PyMOL CGO cylinders between C-alpha atoms (Angstrom):
from pymol import cmd
from pymol.cgo import CYLINDER

trace = [
    CYLINDER, 176.29, 189.39, -11.94, 177.60, 191.39, -14.82, 0.3, 1, 1, 1, 1, 1, 1,
    CYLINDER, 177.60, 191.39, -14.82, 176.15, 191.96, -18.23, 0.3, 1, 1, 1, 1, 1, 1,
    CYLINDER, 176.15, 191.96, -18.23, 178.40, 189.35, -19.87, 0.3, 1, 1, 1, 1, 1, 1,
    CYLINDER, 178.40, 189.35, -19.87, 177.13, 186.61, -17.55, 0.3, 1, 1, 1, 1, 1, 1,
    CYLINDER, 177.13, 186.61, -17.55, 173.52, 187.42, -18.46, 0.3, 1, 1, 1, 1, 1, 1,
    CYLINDER, 173.52, 187.42, -18.46, 174.37, 187.46, -22.16, 0.3, 1, 1, 1, 1, 1, 1,
    CYLINDER, 174.37, 187.46, -22.16, 176.02, 184.05, -21.72, 0.3, 1, 1, 1, 1, 1, 1,
    CYLINDER, 176.02, 184.05, -21.72, 172.92, 182.70, -19.94, 0.3, 1, 1, 1, 1, 1, 1,
    CYLINDER, 172.92, 182.70, -19.94, 170.77, 184.08, -22.74, 0.3, 1, 1, 1, 1, 1, 1,
    CYLINDER, 170.77, 184.08, -22.74, 172.89, 182.21, -25.29, 0.3, 1, 1, 1, 1, 1, 1,
    CYLINDER, 172.89, 182.21, -25.29, 172.67, 178.99, -23.28, 0.3, 1, 1, 1, 1, 1, 1,
    CYLINDER, 172.67, 178.99, -23.28, 168.88, 179.37, -23.05, 0.3, 1, 1, 1, 1, 1, 1,
    CYLINDER, 168.88, 179.37, -23.05, 168.55, 179.90, -26.78, 0.3, 1, 1, 1, 1, 1, 1,
    CYLINDER, 168.55, 179.90, -26.78, 170.75, 176.89, -27.59, 0.3, 1, 1, 1, 1, 1, 1,
    CYLINDER, 170.75, 176.89, -27.59, 168.69, 174.70, -25.23, 0.3, 1, 1, 1, 1, 1, 1,
    CYLINDER, 168.69, 174.70, -25.23, 165.47, 175.93, -26.81, 0.3, 1, 1, 1, 1, 1, 1,
    CYLINDER, 165.47, 175.93, -26.81, 166.58, 175.41, -30.39, 0.3, 1, 1, 1, 1, 1, 1,
    CYLINDER, 166.58, 175.41, -30.39, 168.18, 172.00, -29.82, 0.3, 1, 1, 1, 1, 1, 1,
    CYLINDER, 168.18, 172.00, -29.82, 165.31, 170.55, -27.83, 0.3, 1, 1, 1, 1, 1, 1,
    CYLINDER, 165.31, 170.55, -27.83, 162.64, 172.02, -30.12, 0.3, 1, 1, 1, 1, 1, 1,
    CYLINDER, 162.64, 172.02, -30.12, 164.38, 170.40, -33.08, 0.3, 1, 1, 1, 1, 1, 1,
    CYLINDER, 164.38, 170.40, -33.08, 164.50, 167.10, -31.19, 0.3, 1, 1, 1, 1, 1, 1,
    CYLINDER, 164.50, 167.10, -31.19, 160.77, 167.39, -30.41, 0.3, 1, 1, 1, 1, 1, 1,
    CYLINDER, 160.77, 167.39, -30.41, 159.96, 167.86, -34.07, 0.3, 1, 1, 1, 1, 1, 1,
    CYLINDER, 159.96, 167.86, -34.07, 162.18, 164.94, -35.08, 0.3, 1, 1, 1, 1, 1, 1,
    CYLINDER, 162.18, 164.94, -35.08, 160.63, 162.76, -32.38, 0.3, 1, 1, 1, 1, 1, 1,
    CYLINDER, 160.63, 162.76, -32.38, 157.14, 163.58, -33.64, 0.3, 1, 1, 1, 1, 1, 1,
    CYLINDER, 157.14, 163.58, -33.64, 158.13, 162.55, -37.16, 0.3, 1, 1, 1, 1, 1, 1,
    CYLINDER, 158.13, 162.55, -37.16, 160.09, 159.38, -36.31, 0.3, 1, 1, 1, 1, 1, 1,
    CYLINDER, 160.09, 159.38, -36.31, 158.86, 157.70, -33.11, 0.3, 1, 1, 1, 1, 1, 1,
    CYLINDER, 158.86, 157.70, -33.11, 161.41, 154.90, -33.08, 0.3, 1, 1, 1, 1, 1, 1,
    CYLINDER, 161.41, 154.90, -33.08, 164.63, 156.86, -33.60, 0.3, 1, 1, 1, 1, 1, 1,
    CYLINDER, 164.63, 156.86, -33.60, 166.74, 157.72, -30.55, 0.3, 1, 1, 1, 1, 1, 1,
    CYLINDER, 166.74, 157.72, -30.55, 166.90, 161.48, -30.03, 0.3, 1, 1, 1, 1, 1, 1,
    CYLINDER, 166.90, 161.48, -30.03, 169.73, 163.66, -28.72, 0.3, 1, 1, 1, 1, 1, 1,
    CYLINDER, 169.73, 163.66, -28.72, 172.34, 160.96, -29.37, 0.3, 1, 1, 1, 1, 1, 1,
    CYLINDER, 172.34, 160.96, -29.37, 170.63, 158.54, -27.01, 0.3, 1, 1, 1, 1, 1, 1,
    CYLINDER, 170.63, 158.54, -27.01, 170.86, 160.80, -23.95, 0.3, 1, 1, 1, 1, 1, 1,
    CYLINDER, 170.86, 160.80, -23.95, 167.17, 160.36, -23.21, 0.3, 1, 1, 1, 1, 1, 1,
    CYLINDER, 167.17, 160.36, -23.21, 167.00, 156.59, -23.52, 0.3, 1, 1, 1, 1, 1, 1,
    CYLINDER, 167.00, 156.59, -23.52, 166.90, 156.28, -19.72, 0.3, 1, 1, 1, 1, 1, 1,
    CYLINDER, 166.90, 156.28, -19.72, 163.64, 158.27, -19.43, 0.3, 1, 1, 1, 1, 1, 1,
    CYLINDER, 163.64, 158.27, -19.43, 160.73, 156.07, -18.30, 0.3, 1, 1, 1, 1, 1, 1,
    CYLINDER, 160.73, 156.07, -18.30, 157.57, 156.17, -20.36, 0.3, 1, 1, 1, 1, 1, 1,
    CYLINDER, 157.57, 156.17, -20.36, 159.13, 155.52, -23.74, 0.3, 1, 1, 1, 1, 1, 1,
    CYLINDER, 159.13, 155.52, -23.74, 158.14, 157.91, -26.49, 0.3, 1, 1, 1, 1, 1, 1,
    CYLINDER, 158.14, 157.91, -26.49, 155.76, 159.99, -24.37, 0.3, 1, 1, 1, 1, 1, 1,
    CYLINDER, 155.76, 159.99, -24.37, 158.28, 160.38, -21.56, 0.3, 1, 1, 1, 1, 1, 1,
    CYLINDER, 158.28, 160.38, -21.56, 161.01, 161.50, -23.93, 0.3, 1, 1, 1, 1, 1, 1,
    CYLINDER, 161.01, 161.50, -23.93, 158.63, 163.95, -25.57, 0.3, 1, 1, 1, 1, 1, 1,
    CYLINDER, 158.63, 163.95, -25.57, 157.66, 165.40, -22.18, 0.3, 1, 1, 1, 1, 1, 1,
    CYLINDER, 157.66, 165.40, -22.18, 161.29, 165.82, -21.11, 0.3, 1, 1, 1, 1, 1, 1,
    CYLINDER, 161.29, 165.82, -21.11, 162.20, 167.56, -24.37, 0.3, 1, 1, 1, 1, 1, 1,
    CYLINDER, 162.20, 167.56, -24.37, 159.22, 169.92, -24.11, 0.3, 1, 1, 1, 1, 1, 1,
    CYLINDER, 159.22, 169.92, -24.11, 160.19, 170.82, -20.53, 0.3, 1, 1, 1, 1, 1, 1,
    CYLINDER, 160.19, 170.82, -20.53, 163.80, 171.48, -21.59, 0.3, 1, 1, 1, 1, 1, 1,
    CYLINDER, 163.80, 171.48, -21.59, 162.61, 173.67, -24.48, 0.3, 1, 1, 1, 1, 1, 1,
    CYLINDER, 162.61, 173.67, -24.48, 160.32, 175.65, -22.18, 0.3, 1, 1, 1, 1, 1, 1,
    CYLINDER, 160.32, 175.65, -22.18, 163.05, 175.99, -19.56, 0.3, 1, 1, 1, 1, 1, 1,
    CYLINDER, 163.05, 175.99, -19.56, 165.49, 177.27, -22.16, 0.3, 1, 1, 1, 1, 1, 1,
    CYLINDER, 165.49, 177.27, -22.16, 162.97, 179.82, -23.38, 0.3, 1, 1, 1, 1, 1, 1,
    CYLINDER, 162.97, 179.82, -23.38, 162.32, 181.04, -19.84, 0.3, 1, 1, 1, 1, 1, 1,
    CYLINDER, 162.32, 181.04, -19.84, 166.07, 181.27, -19.13, 0.3, 1, 1, 1, 1, 1, 1,
    CYLINDER, 166.07, 181.27, -19.13, 166.68, 183.23, -22.33, 0.3, 1, 1, 1, 1, 1, 1,
    CYLINDER, 166.68, 183.23, -22.33, 163.79, 185.59, -21.57, 0.3, 1, 1, 1, 1, 1, 1,
    CYLINDER, 163.79, 185.59, -21.57, 164.90, 186.30, -18.01, 0.3, 1, 1, 1, 1, 1, 1,
    CYLINDER, 164.90, 186.30, -18.01, 168.48, 186.88, -19.11, 0.3, 1, 1, 1, 1, 1, 1,
    CYLINDER, 168.48, 186.88, -19.11, 167.31, 189.18, -21.90, 0.3, 1, 1, 1, 1, 1, 1,
    CYLINDER, 167.31, 189.18, -21.90, 165.27, 191.23, -19.44, 0.3, 1, 1, 1, 1, 1, 1,
    CYLINDER, 165.27, 191.23, -19.44, 168.27, 191.55, -17.09, 0.3, 1, 1, 1, 1, 1, 1,
    CYLINDER, 168.27, 191.55, -17.09, 170.50, 192.69, -19.96, 0.3, 1, 1, 1, 1, 1, 1,
    CYLINDER, 170.50, 192.69, -19.96, 167.95, 195.34, -20.90, 0.3, 1, 1, 1, 1, 1, 1,
    CYLINDER, 167.95, 195.34, -20.90, 167.81, 196.56, -17.28, 0.3, 1, 1, 1, 1, 1, 1,
    CYLINDER, 167.81, 196.56, -17.28, 171.59, 196.76, -17.09, 0.3, 1, 1, 1, 1, 1, 1,
    CYLINDER, 171.59, 196.76, -17.09, 171.78, 198.76, -20.33, 0.3, 1, 1, 1, 1, 1, 1,
    CYLINDER, 171.78, 198.76, -20.33, 169.22, 201.32, -19.18, 0.3, 1, 1, 1, 1, 1, 1,
]
cmd.load_cgo(trace, "trace")
């Protein structure tokens, strides 16, 4: 894959991280409000299940952004 693909994956990872981290913070403040426009209403476990899914998405986005950043650095060297 080329450099532009890795930069695109890095952007996607950062957007996932920022959006889900914001949703985690909002979910911690207001337990009853539906987060991410109701996309996680199907998750079993209620509040705790939604929180777990959002944390996993945030961590996955951070890992994706980190891996893509490392590949971009290798391609530039």
